[in-house]
C-alpha positions, 0 to 999 in steps of 0.5 A: 794527397788524396786518400786511397781509393775504393777498389784499388789494391792496398800498397805493399806494407810490412810493419813490426807491431808492439813485440817487434814481429813484422806483420806483412799485408801480403801475408794477410791475404785470405783474411779481411784486414782493418788498418785503423790509423791513429795519429800518436800513442798516449792520447786519449782519443787514440787510446779510446780508438784502440780500446774499442779494437780490443773490446770488439777482438771476438767480433773481428775473429768471427768476421774473419778479420785482423784488426791493426792499429797503426801510428808513427810511434816507434815500436818501444813506445808501442809496447809500453802503451799497449801495456799501459792501456791493457791491449793484449789481442790487438796488434799496434804497428809502428809506421816509424821508419821510414817515418810515415811511409805506410800512411803516406802510401795510403794518402793520410799522412800529414807531412807538416805534422808528421803523423797519420790522419785518424782514418780506417782502411778496410781490405777484403780478403784479396788485399782490395781496398773496400772502405776508406775514410778519414775522421776528425782528429779529435773525434773517436771513429765510427767503429760500428760504420766499420763493422757494418761495412765488414759484415757486408763484405 
């Protein structure tokens, strides 16, 4: 499977966040969206990745961007994890059921392992993919690279 191509429309996606609230990509049109995929909650690099998003919440707001952390963990797990690592402003979405459907639609689901790649996908205000990159599983994604892309949109 190949990662979603830049210039294509993002597939429809509606996932629940850590509070059980539904987040629908269609409803976010008019804003930029950063889909920040992480393999699993409760792991060190994933924690750092989500805390980096949280630390830049004001910058995302200034850039008209909604950052979303996404993994295959179920909603109750996302809730407990968000509380444990101090996530208050960043929505953490559950791609639990159907298992990995959102990640698979973007070409970043690892079928054998049952989780997504560590990846970032940036959508413009019309829901068009403007950036898509897979990062090594054991490395923190380059958030500055993503912020630069957002500033240039």
